[in-house]
C-alpha positions, -999 to +999 in steps of 0.1 A: -020-187-400+011-205-416+024-231-393+053-241-415+065-205-415+062-203-376+083-235-374+111-218-395+112-184-376+145-193-360+160-200-394+149-167-407+171-148-383+202-160-402+213-134-429+199-139-465+178-169-455+143-174-468+116-201-469+100-211-501+064-217-512+062-254-521+031-248-542+048-223-566+040-227-601+070-239-621+097-267-623+109-265-587+104-302-578+142-309-574+148-277-552+118-287-530+128-323-526+164-311-516+150-286-489+127-314-477+156-337-471+172-308-449+196-296-476+196-258-483+193-244-517+214-214-527+202-192-555+200-155-563+172-129-557+176-092-569+213-099-576+219-111-540+230-145-530+203-161-508+197-194-491+164-214-490+162-234-459+125-242-454+091-247-471+056-236-466+025-238-487+003-209-499-001-214-538+003-194-569-021-166-580-032-149-613-002-125-607+030-140-592+038-178-597+050-182-562+064-164-532+091-166-505+091-153-470+118-139-447+124-115-419+121-078-421+160-073-419+166-098-447+140-081-468+157-047-464+190-063-472+176-080-505+156-049-516+182-024-506+162+005-521+132+000-498+133+023-468+126+009-432+096+033-428+079+024-460+048+003-454+027-012-482+005-035-460+003-037-422-016-061-399-031-053-366-040-080-341-067-070-316-069-084-281-100-102-270-128-078-258-122-052-285-149-046-312-134-049-347-157-023-363-152+003-337-115-001-337-114+002-374-136+033-373-112+050-347-081+041-368-098+056-399-104+088-380-067+092-367-047+081-399-042+101-429-066+101-458-041+080-480-042+051-454-069+025-460-082+006-429-098-027-439-109-057-419-099-091-431-132-096-449-130-062-464-095-067-477-104-100-493-133-083-509-110-054-520-085-078-536-114-096-554-129-064-567-095-052-580-090-084-600-125-084-613-127-047-623-092-036-629-074-065-647-077-081-681-083-115-666-111-101-645-128-088-677-124-120-695-140-140-667-169-116-664-174-115-701-174-153-701-199-155-675-222-129-694-218-147-727-225-181-711-257-168-696-269-153-728-261-184-749-278-204-722-309-184-725-309-188-764-304-226-761-331-231-735-355-208-755-350-229-786-357-261-766-390-246-750-400-229-781-398-260-802-418-279-774-444-254-772-448-252-810-450-290-812-479-290-786-496-258-797-528-276-803-529-290-768-522-256-754-549-241-776-574-267-763-566-257-728-572-220-737-604-229-754-615-247-722-610-214-702-574-219-689-557-184-684-523-176-698-511-177-662-518-213-659-500-220-692-471-200-682-467-221-651-467-252-672-439-238-693-421-226-662-423-262-647-407-275-679-380-248-677-374-257-640-370-293-649-344-284-677-325-262-653-322-289-626-314-317-650-287-296-667-273-283-635-265-317-620-241-330-646-227-294-652-219-291-616-201-325-615-181-316-646-172-282-631-159-300-599-136-322-620-125-291-641-117-273-609-095-300-597-078-304-630-072-267-633-058-266-597-034-294-604-022-278-636-018-242-623-013-245-585-040-220-581-062-225-549-095-233-566-126-248-548-163-253-557-178-237-525-213-242-513-220-205-518-207-205-553-227-236-561-260-221-548-253-189-568-247-209-600-279-230-593-299-198-589-286-182-621-294-214-638-329-215-627-333-177-635-319-183-669-343-211-677-373-192-663-365-162-684-363-184-716-396-200-706-412-164-702-399-155-737-411-188-751-446-181-736-450-152-760-459-179-788-488-192-766-501-158-756-503-149-794-520-181-802-558-180-809-577-213-804-600-205-834-569-203-857-556-237-845-588-254-851 
């Protein structure tokens, strides 16, 4: 999946030769420009002299600022304490005609219990869950989402409550005319829906801009996907409808006789 790495496979056969991630986070512009011009860069890794002869692009993450790639033999030379039989992560490519789920189940049955067999989608989800549940940054992001949701409910509630209170006499008139609370609730929900859509559009545009700004500043591969956009829209609508339901309590408690 990395064409630039495949193009440099012949170079990786040389001892202590690696290729460098051009999207690494840090001040590596001079080294990257030198490699781009066909001039190798010599440096040290784990106390061993190495040569960077090519480039590829993956990007930084919340953990490492960048990465390098090399052959298995060079890896064992650089990290001399690693044993050839030690495997942290392995990849299996299936030929056409084989069912991925069936093969995964057969491997799980034959391998030891301390070996996890995951499909590509399951591995991506496993990594996402790890960062979300077992790291400080995942907790901070989750807390930020929760706090944002709660604060949004409070702000929208205040807007709707003020509007309901300002038009309480009109709502009381409707109740006196025989309109049920369900109809009045739908009126408030319509207003909440308008607030959610009108707030989501500029918020989404600002978020796309901030995503791009953050990606350029940190080299993290960030993108506002369609799925994420839909999820945020649904959360926004749900938040506003919940605020509307809370604001509706003022109408339900209102007695037309008291208003007039």
